[in-house]
RODO-334764 format. One record per residue: residue in one letter; x, y, z of N, C-alpha, C in turn. Coordinates in steps of 0.05 Angstrom, whole numbers, plus 32768, in hexadecimal, padded with zeros to 4 digits. Layout:
residues N
AXYZXYZXYZ...
***
This chain:
residues 507
M802F81298255801C81238242800A813E8238D801D81538241800A81708239800A8174821DT80208168820E8021817181F3802C815E81E4I8018814981EC8019812881E0800D812C81C3L7FFD813A81C37FEF814181A07FFA8159818DS80068162819B801D81698183802F815A8181I803A814F818F8055813E818B804981258173L802F81218174802381068165801E81158153I80158135814F80188143812E802D81428123F804081568133805181598121806D81448119F807081308130808981228130808781148113P8073810C8105807D80FA80EB8083811580D5A8080812A80D28088814580CC80A8814380CEI80AE814D80E880C5815280EE80DB813680E4A80CF811C80EF80DD810380E280E0810680C8G80C7810A80B780C9810E809680DA81238091F80E8813A809D8101814C808E811F813C8098V8119813380AE8131812980BA813B810D80A2G811B81008098812280EA8087813180FA806BF8133810F806881338116804C81608115804BG8160810B806781808108806F819480E98068I817A80D5806C818080C38070818780B38053T819980968055819F8088803981888083802FK8184807D8013816D806B8008816780508016G8180803E801B818380298030817780218048S8170803A804C81678038806F814D804B8071A8142804C8051812C80648059810C80508067K8115802F805880F4802D8069810080208087I8118801D808F8114801480A28117802B80BBY811A804480B18114806380BE80F6806180BEG80E3805A80A580CE806380A380BC804C80C1I80C4803880BD80B9802880D680C1802A80F8A80DC803C80F580E3803D810F80CB805A811CV80CF806C810780BB80898105809D807F810FA8098807080FB8079806180F8807080598116T808280418123807D80318135808280468154I809080648157809780728167806E807B816AE806E808B81538052809D8150803C8085815DL803B807081538025805F815D803180568180I803F805181878040805A81A5803C806781AAL803F808281A78032809881AF8017809D81ADA80088089819A7FF1808881947FE6807681A9L7FEB806381AA7FEF804E81BB7FE8806581E0L8000807081E48002807C81FA7FEB80908203L7FE2809781ED7FD080AB81EC7FAE80A181F8W7FAD808981ED7F92807C81F27F9C806E8210M7FB48069821B7FB0805A82367FAF80698249Q7FB8808F82427FAD80A6824E7F9880B08252F7F8B80A982377F6A80B5823A7F5780B4824AD7F4880C082537F3180B982687F1A80B3825BT7F158096825B7EFB809282507EE180978259S7EE780A382717EC980AD827E7EC180C98276N7ED480E082637ED280F1825C7ECC80F48243A7EB880FA823B7EAB80FE821F7EB381188212G7EBD8129821E7EC9814282167EDD81408209M7EF1815A81FC7F09815481F67F1C81548209Q7F35814982037F45814982217F6681508208F7F78814D82247F998155821A7F9481728204T7F838182820C7F7B819C81F67F9581AC81F8E7FA381B681E27FB181CB81E37FAE81DC81D0K7FB381FC81D67FAD821281C87FBD822A81CDV7FC9823381B17FDA824281AE7FD4825A8199A7FC9827381A57FC78285818C7FDC8285817DL7FD1828A81637FE1829D81467FD782A78140I7FBB82B381337FB682CA812D7FA282D0813DA7FA882DF81577F9482E4816D7F7F82F88167D7F8B830D81537F74831F81497F5F830F813DF7F5D82F8812A7F4A82EF81227F4282D5812AG7F5282C881447F4B82B2814F7F4D82998146I7F65829981387F6C8289812A7F8682788144S7F818263814D7F988256815D7FA082378153Y7FB18231815D7FBC821881657FB5820B817BN7F9B81FA81777F8781EC81857F7981D38181V7F8C81BB818E7F8B819D818D7F75819A81A1G7F748183819C7F62816F81B27F51815781AAV7F51814681B97F4A812481BA7F31812281C0D7F22811781B47F0C810681C77F0580E181C0G7EF880D981C67EF080BF81C67EE880B7819DI7EEB80D081927EDD80CB81747EF780C28167S7F0080DD81687F2080E181627F3880D3816DL7F3B80C181847F4980BB818C7F53809E817CF7F3F808E817A7F43806F816B7F4C8079814DI7F3D808981407F46809181247F6780A58120V7F7980A181377F8B80B281337FA080918145V7F978088814E7FA48071814C7FA4805C8139M7F868059812E7F82804C81137F95804D8100A7F9C806D80FD7FB2807C80E87FC2807980E6A7FD2807180FD7FEB807281097FF1804E8101L7FE3803E810A7FE5802681097FE1801B80EAI7FD2802580D87FD5802080BC7FED802F80B4T7FF4804580B68015805680AC8026803880AEL8028803180C98040801C80CC803C800780BFL80277FFD80C2801F7FE980AF80267FDE8097G801F7FF3808680217FFF806C803C8001806BI804F800D8078806780108074807E7FF68071I80717FE9808380827FD0808D80797FB98072L805D7FBE806080597FB3804B805E7FB58035L80737FCE803080847FD4802080987FC58014R80957FBD7FF680AD7FB17FF580CA7FBC7FEEP80DC7FAD7FF780FC7FB98000810A7FCA7FE0D80EE7FBE7FCD80FB7FC57FB180E97FDE7FA9T80D77FEC7FB780C880037FB080E280157FA7K80D2801E7F8D80DF80377F8480E680497F97N80FE80607F9780F5807A7FA680F1806C7FC1M80F980537FCD80F3805F7FE480EB806F7FFCK8106807C7FF9810A8095801080EF80A78005N80EB80A87FEF80D380C87FEE80B980B67FF5M80BB80A37FFA809D80967FFA809B8095801AI80B68095802880AB808C804180AC80AF804DI80B780C0804280B480D58052809280E58048S809280D8802A807180E58029805F80D8803AL806180BA8043804D80B68050805480C3806DL806580CD8072806680D3808F805E80F18094F805F80FF8078805481198078803381168079L802F8102806A800E81008069800480F3807DE801380E68093800D80E280AC800880F780B8M8019810B80BD801A811E80D77FFE813080CBT7FF8813180AB7FDA814380A47FC1813280AEM7FC4810F80A87FA7810180B57FA6810A80D1V7FBF810580E57FB6810D80FF7FBA812E8107G7FBD813F80F97FBB815380FD7F93815880F0V7F92814E80E27F6F815180D87F5B814580F6F7F67813081047F4F812281167F5B81338136L7F6F8144813B7F76814C814D7F7681658155T7F67817A813F7F698193813A7F50819A8143L7F4981AF81527F3B81B981547F2C81DF814FD7F4781E381487F3B81FC81367F3B82018119A7F26820781127F22820480EB7F38820480D7I7F3E822380DC7F5B822280CA7F72820F80C6I7F75820E80DF7F8C81F080E57F8481E180D6F7F6C81D080DD7F5A81C580D67F5D81BD80B4Y7F5981D080A57F5E81DE808B7F6F81DB8083L7F8481DD808B7FA381DF80857FA581BE8082F7FA681B980987FAA8192809F7F98818B8081W7F7F8189807E7F6F8182806B7F7C81858054E7F7F819F804A7F8B81A280367FB28192802BL7FB8819580447FD3818A80437FD58176803BS7FC7815E80437FBA8143803F7FC18136801FL7FB6814E800E7FB4814F7FEF7FD181467FE1V7FE281537FF67FFF81587FE0800D81457FE8P801281347FFE801A81188000800B80FC7FF1M7FF380FF7FF17FE180ED7FDE7FE680EE7FC5L7FE2810B7FC07FE781137FA57FFC81087F92Y801481057FA4802E81037F9D803380DF7FA2I802480D47FAE802780B07FB2801680AC7F9DV800180B17F967FF680A67F7C800880AA7F64G800580BE7F5E801080D47F4A802C80C47F42A804080BB7F50805E80B77F50805F80947F55W8051808B7F638055806D7F62803480637F5AG8022806B7F4B800D80607F43800D80497F29G7FF780417F20800080347F077FFD80477EE7K7FF2803A7ED97FF880487EBC7FE580697EBDD7FCB80667ECA7FBE80837ECA7FBE80937EDCR7FD7808C7EEE7FDE80987F0B7FD980B67F06V7FE480C17EF37FE080E67EF57FC380E87EECY7FB280DA7EDF7F9380E17EE27F8880E37EF9A7F9680C87F007F8180C07F1E7F8880D57F32A7FA180E57F3C7FB180ED7F4D7F99810F7F50V7FA581187F2A7F91812E7F287F74812F7F29K7F68811A7F267F4A811D7F2F7F4881217F4DF7F5381027F567F59810B7F837F5E811E7F82F7F6981317F767F7381497F847F5C81617F7DL7F5381657F637F40817C7F5A7F2D81737F6EY7F1E815B7F6C7F0481527F7C7F00815F7F95T7F1A81587FA87F18815D7FC47F1C817B7FC0F7F3781887FB57F3281997FB37F2181B57FB5A7F1281AF7F9A7EFF81BC7F9D7EE081C67FABG7EDE81A77FBC7ECF81A37FD37ED781B57FEES7EF381B47FEB7F0981C280017F0081E67FFEL7F0081EB7FF07EF982047FE67EE5820F7FF4V7EC881FC7FEB7EAE82057FEC7EB082078011M7EB981F380217EB781EA803C7ECD82068042L7EDE820A80387EEB822480457EDA82388041V7ECD824180317EB1825B80377E9F824E804CG7E9A8241804E7E8E823580667E9A82408081L7EB68233808A7EC08238809C7EC68256809BL7ECA826B80897ED08281808C7EB582908094A7EA38283808F7E87828A808D7E7A828A80B0M7E80827380B77E7E826980D87E8C828680E7A7EA6828380E27EB9829E80F07EAF82B480EFY7E9D82BE80D57E9A82DD80DA7E7782D780ECL7E6C82C380E47E4F82C280F97E5A82C4811BY7E6782B8811F7E7882BB813E7E8382D58143H7E9482E381327E9582FA81337E7C8313813AQ7E66830B81207E51831A81277E4383198140A7E42830081477E3582FC81677E4683018179N7E628306817B7E6982FC81977E82831B8193G7E898325817B7E988340817B7EB7833B8177V7EB5831C817A7ED9831381767ED282FD815DW7EF082FC81587EEE82E181417EF582C9814AS7EEE82AC814A7EFC8298814F7EF582808135F7F08827781397F0B825C81207F0782498137S7F0B824581517F02823881647EEC821E815FI7EEA820381587ED781F3815D7EBD81EF8173L7ED081F281837EC081E881A07EAB820C81A0D7EB98222819C7EA9824581A07E94823B818BW7E96823081767E86823581627E6A821C8169Y7E70820E817D7E5D81F681837E438209818DT7E4F821881A67E45822981AC7E29823B81A5L7E3C824781887E308262817C7E0F825F8175P7DF98270817A7DE5825F81717DDC82688154L7DD2825B81407DD38261811F7DAE8257811DT7DA6826D81097D8A826780FE7D92824F80E9E7D76824980E57D74823480D67D7B823380BDD7D79825980B07D7F825480907DA0825C808EQ7DAF826080A77DD0826680A27DD2824880AEQ7DC9823A80B97DD6821980BD7DCF820E809FF7DBF821080937DB5820380737DCE820B8061W7DD2822280627DEB8227804B7E0582218059L7E0A822680727E1C821980807E2B81F5807DF7E0E81EE80817E1181CF80847E1A81C4805CL7E0B81CD804B7E1281CF80337E3081D5802AA7E3781EF803B7E5D81F180327E6F81D5803DF7E5E81D580597E7481C180667E7581A28052F7E60819B80497E4B818680367E6181828026A7E628199800F7E7681927FFD7E91818F8004G7EA5819980187EB6818B80147EBA816D802AF7EA9816B803B7EA3814B80457E9F81328039A7E88814780247E7A812680167E8F81217FFEI7E9C81347FF37EB181297FDC7EB9811C7FEFK7ECB811F80027EE3811380117EDE80F68015V7EBF80F480237EBA80D280267EB780BC8013P7EB480BC7FF97EA880C97FE47E8080C37FE0M7E7880DA7FE47E5A80D57FE87E5680D27FC2F7E3F80C47FBF7E3280C97FA57E2880E57FA6P7E2D80EF7F907E3B80E37F727E5780EE7F6CF7E6180F17F817E7881047F837E8F80EF7F85H7E8F80D27F8B7E9880BA7F8F7EB580BB7F6FT7EAA80BA7F637EB880B87F487EDA80B37F47W7EDF80C77F5B7EFF80CC7F5B7F0D80B27F6AL7EFD80A97F817F0780927F8F7F09807B7F7CP7F0380627F6E7F0680517F5A7F1F80527F4AW7F21806C7F447F3780777F317F52807A7F45A7F4E80857F5B7F66808A7F707F6E806E7F7FH7F59805D7F837F6780427F8E7F6E80337F78G7F65802C7F617F6A80207F4D7F8580287F38Q7F8C80447F3D7FAE80477F3C7FBD80507F4FA7FB7804B7F6A7FC880547F837FDA80437F89P7FF380407F907FFF80237F977FF780197FB3T7FF880067FBA7FEF7FFF7FCE7FF080077FEAI8000801A7FED7FFC802B80097FF280398005G7FF680437FEA7FD580597FE67FBF80597FEBS7FBA803F7FE17F9880377FE57F9380318003V7FAA8023800F7FA5801A802E7FA18032803CI7FAC8046803A7FA98061804A7F9380748042L7F87807680287F73807C801A7F578073802AA7F59805A80267F3B804D802F7F3E80518052A7F568049805D7F54804380717F4F80618084V7F57807580817F5A808E808F7F5180AC8080L7F5D80AA80637F5680C780597F3780CA805AL7F2C80AB80507F0980B080477F0080B4806AK7F0E80B2807B7F0580B580927EFC80D280A1M7F0D80DF808E7F14810580907EF18111808CG7EEE80FF80797ECD810780717EBD81088081T7EB180EB808F7EA580E3809E7EA980F180B5Y7EBB80F380C77ECB810780D47EC1812480DAG7ECA813080C57EBF815080C37E9B814A80C7F7E8E813C80C37E6F813D80C67E6B813580D7V7E78812780EC7E76811D81097E7D81428116R7E9A814D81167EA4815B81207E9881748114F7E93817C81037E87819580F97E66819880F8S7E60818880E67E42818980D87E2F818580F0L7E2F817380FF7E1B816C81187E1D817F8125P7E28818781397E2F819181527E2E81B0814CI7E3981C081337E3681D9812D7E1B81D9811EL7E1081C581097DF881CB81007DE881B980FDP7DDD81B2811E7DC8819E81207DB3819E8117D7DA081AF81097D8281B581057D8B81B880E5A7D9A81C180DB7DA081BB80BC7DAF819A80B8S7DB5819280C77DC0817380CB7DA8816180BEV7D9A816880D67D7F815980D87D6C815C80C0T7D68817080B37D60817C809C7D68816E8085F7D7E816D80877D8B815B80697D8D813F8073I7D82813A808A7D83811080867D7781038071P7D59810D80657D5580FA80547D638107803DL7D79811580337D8F8115801D7DA081058020I7DAB8106803A7DBB80F880417DBB80D68041M7D9F80CF80497D9C80B280477D9380AF802FA7D8B80BD801C7D8680B37FFC7DA580AF7FF7L7DB780D07FF37DCF80C07FE57DE480A87FEDS7DDD80AA800E7DED809180177DE8807A800CL7DC48078800A7DBF805A80017DC980537FDCI7DC580697FDA7DCC80607FB87DEA80567FBFM7E0180697FC87E1C805A7FCE7E1180437FD8V7E0680397FED7E0F80237FF67DFF80107FE4I7DEB80157FD77DE17FFC7FBE7DED7FFB7FA5Y7DED80107F9F7DFE801A7F817E1780117F78T7E29801B7F927E45800F7F8D7E447FFC7F9CA7E377FE57FA67E417FCA7FA97E3B7FBD7F90M7E207FCC7F827E137FB77F697E357FBB7F4FI7E387FD77F557E517FD57F427E697FC57F44A7E717FC77F697E877FB07F6C7E7F7F947F66F7E667F8D7F647E627F727F5A7E697F6F7F40A7E6B7F897F2E7E757F857F0B7E907F877F0BQ7EA07F877F1F7EBC7F937F167EC77F747F16K7EE37F7A7F027EEB7F5C7EFD7F037F5E7F0DD7F127F767F1C7F2C7F807F257F217F797F3BM7F357F6F7F4C7F2C7F6C7F6E7F357F8B7F75K7F467F957F717F467FB57F7F7F307FBF7F7EQ7F1E7FBF7F617F077FD57F617EF77FC87F6FV7EF27FAE7F747EDE7F9F7F7D7EE47FB27F9BI7EF97FAA7FA97EFD7FB47FC47EF07FD87FC3A7EFC7FE27FB27EF980017FAE7EE1800C7FB0Y7ED07FF87FA17EB280037F9B7EA37FF57FB4S7EB27FDC7FC87EA47FD87FDA7EA47FF07FF5S7EBE7FFD7FF07ECB801080037EB4802B8003V7EA980317FEC7E97803F7FEC7E7D80377FF2S7E7380277FED7E59801D7FF97E5D801F8019H7E71800D80307E71801080427E6F80328049M7E81803F80417E87805C80467E5980668051G7E54805A80337E35805E80347E29805C805AI7E308045805B7E258039807A7E32804C8087I7E4A805680867E4A806880A37E3F807E80A4M7E3B8088808A7E2D80A2808D7E14809E8099L7DFF808980897DEA808680997DEF808B80BBG7E04808280C77E00807E80E37E05809C80EAV7E0A80A880E07E2280C580E57E0280CE80E3F7DF580CE80D97DD580DB80D27DC080D380DEA7DC980BE80EB7DB580B081047DA980BF811BM7DB580D5811C7DB180DE813B7DAC80DA814FN7DB280C181587DB480AC81707DD280A88172A7DD680A1818C7DED808E81957DF48070818AE7DE1806D81847DEC804D81737DF28049815CG7DE58063814A7DEB806D81317E0A8073812FL7E02808E81427E2D809E81407E3B8090814AG7E42807A81607E498075816A7E5680538152G7E3C804C814E7E4E803781397E57803F8120S7E4F805581147E5F806280FF7E7D806C8108V7E82806D811D7E95807281237EB080588125F7E9E804E81317EB0803181317EAD80268118L7E9D802481097EA1801580EB7EB5802B80DEM7EB1804880E47ECF804C80D37EEB804480DCL7EEA803C80F87F06802C80FC7F03800F80F2S7EEC800380F17EEE7FE780E07EE97FE980C6H7EEA7FFB80BA7EEA8002809E7F067FFD8094G7F15801180AA7F2D801D809F7F3C7FFE80A3I7F367FF280BB7F517FD980BC7F427FC980A6V7F377FC1809E7F287FAE80897F2B7FBC8069S7F247FCA80667F2B7FCE805A7F4B7FD2804CG7F567FE7805A7F787FE680577F887FCD805AA7F797FB080697F827F9E80647F797F8C804AL7F6A7F9080427F5E7F8280287F707F918009F7F707FAC800E7F837FB180017F9C7FAE8000M7FAD7FA980197FC87F9D80197FC97F7C8007L7FB67F73800E7FAF7F5C800C7FAE7F547FF0V7FA37F6E7FE67FA57F6A7FC37FC37F727FAFG7FCA7F887FBE7FE17F8C7FC57FF87F757FBCV7FF07F647FD580037F4D7FD37FF87F3A7FBBI7FEF7F327FAA7FE87F287F9A7FF07F337F7CY7FEF7F4D7F897FF47F617F5F80157F5E7F64E801A7F607F78803D7F5C7F8280497F407F70R80367F2E7F7780447F187F6E803C7F137F4ET80287F197F42801B7F107F2C801C7F297F18G801B7F3F7F22801A7F567F107FF37F5C7F02T7FEA7F4B7F0C7FCD7F537F067FBB7F527F21K7F9C7F5C7F1F7F907F637F347F737F557F26L7F747F467F0E7F657F427EFE7F527F237F0EM7F417F227F187F3B7F057F277F367EEB7F0ES7F357EFB7EF47F347EDE7EE37F4F7ED27EE0E7F637EE07EE67F827ED97EEB7F857EC07EF8F7F767EC57F0B7F767EAE7F277F6C7E917F25G7F637E8F7F397F557E7A7F4B7F627E607F4FG7F5E7E4E7F5F7F667E3F7F747F7F7E4B7F84L7F7F7E5F7F8B7F937E6C7FA07F977E647FBAA7F807E587FC27F767E4A7FE47F8C7E377FEAA7F937E257FC67FA37E0C7FD27FBE7E1C7FD0V7FC57E2F7FB77FE37E397FBF7FEC7E4B7FCCM7FD77E607FE07FE37E6E7FF37FCF7E677FFDP7FC97E5580177FB77E5580277FB57E65803DI7FCC7E76804A7FCA7E8480557FBE7EA4804FY7FCF7EA280387FBA7EB780307FA77EC1802DA7F967EA480177F7D7EA1801B7F697E9C803BT7F757E9E80507F687E9D80697F6D7EB58068V7F7F7EC8806C7F807EE180787F667EEB8065F7F677EF380497F547EF380397F377EF5803CG7F387EDC80427F1D7ECD80487F107EE08067L7F217EDE807C7F167EF280947F117F0A808DM7F287F1E80827F227F3580757F057F3A8063L7F007F2480567EE47F2C80427ECB7F288059M7ED07F15806C7EB47F0E80867EB37F268092A7ECD7F3780937EC37F4980A57EB57F5B8099S7EBE7F5D807B7EAC7F7480687E9E7F6F806FV7E8C7F5B80647E717F5680637E5F7F52807AG7E707F5F80927E637F6080AC7E607F4B80BAL7E6E7F3180B57E6A7F1B80C47E6F7F1780E9P7E5E7F0C80F77E597F13810F7E707F07811AL7E7A7F1781327E9B7F08813D7EAE7F198131T7EA97F28811A7EBC7F35810B7EB77F588115I7EC87F6981137ECB7F7F81147EB57F938107G7EBC7F8480EB7EA27F8F80DC7E827F9080E7F7E767F7C80EB7E5D7F7780F87E557F8D8113V7E6B7F95811C7E647FA481397E547FC08138G7E697FCE81187E617FE681137E3F7FE58101E7E4A7FD980F27E367FD680DE7E1C7FD180F2F7E157FBA81017E017FBB810C7DF07FCF8120L7E067FE681327DFF7FF781447DF4800A8128V7E05800F81137DFB802C80FD7DDE801B80F6L7DD47FFE80EB7DC27FFD80E17DAA7FFE80FAL7DB27FFB81147D9A7FF181257D9B801A8131G7DAB802B81297DAA804A81377D9A804F811EF7D99804C81037D90805480E97D6F804880ECY7D67803B80F47D46802B80F87D3B80368104K7D46804881157D34806281277D30807D8116I7D3E807880FD7D31809380ED7D28808880D4S7D2E807380C67D21806280B67D21804080B4A7D0C803D80B87D11801D80B67D0E800C809BI7D02802480837D09801480637D26801B805FG7D38803980697D4D803E80637D5E801F806ET7D56801A808A7D6B800780937D6A7FED8081I7D4F7FE7807B7D497FCF80717D597FC9804CL7D5A7FE180457D737FEC802A7D907FEA802DA7D917FFC80487DAF7FFF804A7DB57FD78053G7DA77FD280607DB17FB6806E7DB37FA28052S7DAB7FAA80397DA97F98801E7DCE7F948012T7DDF7FAC80297DF27FAD80217E087F948027I7DF87F82803D7E0C7F6E80497E037F598036I7DE77F57802B7DE57F3C80187DF17F498004I7DED7F627FF37DFF7F607FDC7E197F5C7FDDG7E257F6B7FF37E447F6C7FFD7E4D7F4B7FF4S7E437F3E80077E4A7F1F800D7E517F147FEDV7E357F1C7FDA7E357F147FC27E4D7F177FB6Y7E557F337FAD7E6C7F3A7FA47E8B7F317FB1M7E8C7F2B7FC97E9C7F2B7FD67EA57F0D7FD4L7E907EFC7FD77E947ED97FD57EA27ED07FB6A7E927EE47FAA7E937EE17F897EAF7EE47F82L7EBA7EFF7F8F7EDD7F027F8D7EE77EEC7F9AF7EE37EE57FB27EF77EC57FC57EF27EB07FAFK7ED77EAA7FA47ED57E957F967EE97E927F7AK7EE27EA77F687EF37EAC7F547F117EAB7F4ES7F1D7EBD7F697F357EB77F6E7F3E7EA37F7EF7F357E987F957F437E867FA17F357E617F9EF7F237E617F947F187E417F8B7F1C7E427F72G7F147E237F667F167E197F4C7F317E157F42P7F367E0B7F2E7F4D7E067F1E7F617E227F25V7F7E7E207F217F887E317F1C7F967E3B7EFFR7F887E517EF47F857E587EDE7F9D7E5A7ECDH7FB77E607EE17FD07E6A7ECC7FE37E517EE2E7FFB7E3C7ED0800C7E327EE0801E7E417EF4K80227E557EE080357E6B7EFA80307E6D7F16N800E7E6A7F1580057E787F3280097E607F42L80137E4D7F3A80157E317F4B80307E337F5AA80467E457F57805B7E4E7F6780597E6A7F73L80487E717F70803E7E887F83804A7E817FA3K80537E967FAE80557E927FC980497E9C7FDBD80497E8D7FF5802F7E998009803C7EAF8012L802D7EBF802C80387EDB8039804F7ED38046D805F7EE6804080787EE7804A80797EF58069K80907EF58079809B7EFE808F80867F1F808CR80947F298082808B7F4C8074806C7F4F807CE805B7F3B806780497F3D8063803A7F318076L80387F22808280317F19809F80327F2D80BDT804B7F3880B980537F4B80CE80387F6680C6A80327F6980B280207F8480A680047F7280AFL7FFC7F6680AC7FE57F5480A37FDE7F4A80C4I7FEC7F3A80CF7FDD7F3480E77FD77F4980FEP7FE37F5580FB7FD27F6B810E7FB37F76810EL7FB37F7780F57F9A7F7480EB7F8A7F6980EBV7F8E7F5180EF7F7E7F3880E97F767F2A810EL7F877F3B811D7F867F3C81367F6D7F4C8140I7F727F5C813B7F637F7381417F487F738138V7F3F7F67811D7F247F6081087F187F4D8121V7F257F33812A7F237F1E81407F177F2F8162W7F287F4481667F247F46817E7F0F7F5A8181L7F147F6F816F7EF67F8281727EDE7F778167G7EDA7F62815E7EC67F5681517EBA7F48816BV7ECF7F41817C7EC17F3081957EB87F4A81ADY7ECD7F5581B87ECB7F5F81C67ED17F7D81C3P7EBE7F8E81B47EC17FAB81B27EC57FC681C2K7EB47FB781DC7EBC7FD281F17EC77FD581F7P7EE27FD981F57EFE7FE881FA7EFD800381E4I7EF27FFC81CC7EF4801781B47ED7802381B8L7EBC801281C67EA0802581BD7E9A802E81D6G7E9C802481EF7EA3803981FF7EAA80568204P7EC6805C81FA7ECE807581F67EBB808881D9I7EB3807181C97EA8807681B07E88808581BAD7E85807481CA7E6B807381CF7E5F809481E5N7E75809481F57E7680B282087E7480C481F1S7E8080C981E07E8A80DD81D47E6D80E881C0A7E6780D281B07E5380CF81A07E3880DE81B3K7E3080D881D07E1880D881DD7E1F810081DAH7E3F810381E17E45812281ED7E38813081D2I7E41811E81BE7E418133819F7E21813781A3L7E0E812881A37DF0812A81A37DE9813C81B7T7DF2813D81D27DE4814A81E27DEC816E81DDQ7E04816A81CF7E06818381C87DF3819781ACM7DEC817C819B7DDE818681857DC581888193E7DBC817381AA7D9B818481B67D9C819E81C6A7DB1819C81CE7DB681C181D67DB681D981C6K7DBC81CE81B17DBF81E481A57DA581F3818EA7D9A81D481887D8881CF81727D7781E88179I7D6581F081687D548208816C7D3982048162N7D3B81E5814E7D1E81DF81427D1781CB8158P7CFE81C081657CF781B081757CF7818D8166A7CEB819981477CF18183813C7D1381778142T7D21818A81407D3D817C813C7D3B816A815BK7D39817681717D3C816881887D2A81538189E7D1B814C817D7D06812981857D18811B8170T7D21812D81597D30811881417D4C81048155I7D54811981627D6E811181777D6880FD8185I7D6E80E981867D5B80D281967D7480CF81B0L7D7580E881C07D8980D581D47D7E80FD81EDS7D7980F381FC7D6B810582197D8881088220K7D89811E82367DA4811E82427DA5810E8259K7D90810782677D9280F1827D7DA880DA8272E7D9B80D182577DA880BA824E7DC680C68246A7DCE80E2823A7DE480DF82367DF880E28253E7DEE80E882697DF480E9827E7E0380CE8295
***
């Protein structure tokens, strides 16, 4: 188990290189086998994880450029653990869902394996430079997936996705280099270790500018308003597997960055920017939910809904208490599972009909009852129905954020109502009433391939909605640990008061 994190990171990439030598006919089977092994490794990591330990576990460190403090440094805590498990699961189910007649299947599988390597690397890396390398490398396979297998405007969508995220990443890189420079000034040695940065005292002015630099990279990836316009294009043009991984995992890199970097390294600035984050997040929640209601395309409804839910996650991250922060991490997982499943379901109907317009359907509940049942369950989880996975995270986030702003919480809670309106409208138009086209009467229900990909997500939605403790416990411990680090490092008394967590509670 000493090197399990390295195996998790590099096994998909090694398998991807090996994949160049396999035949086209065996590409999907090969991809499923590799992704299954990766998921087993992730589950093994979970089984060996000490849930009572809030700090980093299974750490590995190898000096790469010692003179500049750059090292291969990895570790996992309760926050990153479950995101890694979700990334492995979603990748496997996405590969299973691929149609056997997918063009250039071999290239698709290799792209997905390299993408999985970069995603896992981002969530396990504790060195800022290596983190940045994985962060940037994730753009390449996703750019290729959207550009090669997307819709008619795929090139525009792919380039827009790349330019937005790459531009933000360059500003973030400046912040990372500035952090290393400040560490060198204070200690006489260079270090890009995030754990070292947690202990570095910074003035409020330094934190202010560093926060803005990190914000540029993380906010665009989330994506926060007004940087969100690349996401509907990317989702609208991406193939189903691209939308699934983008919504389920890649967007979480942004919120994870705020949790791993901004909060513990820059606690005073994080508190200072709460009003701005709250304002932008509430705009995300309400504005994009209203845009979702105006959409005619099923996939665009879910895409804008995804932006709205990411706004809720951001509110939880900056609630500065255990309920909000822990709830936001849990909501990252639930949003990944539910949005991933919804994009899969839209892909299913698009494969059968060649359209995603709600006006082209109607009566699908009678024609495809199993499909309608699964879609309905995921829809209910998306709007936060109790006893589904979506309720747990949203409830904790709103509970935590209420301690920051009661009015803000009421406004954020409106997303439940607005979300119910546009999701139920989608369901009504597509699944009830008369069948609008006679050819839709012959549509086949979910087949074995599709059920194999969707049933695990259905079980998770119900299981973690009824009994979330196995996930919430480790997340809560690590969330409290981060808040304790923030409280200890903060230099402004107002910051300490805002962080609603005493050392006694953390223990």
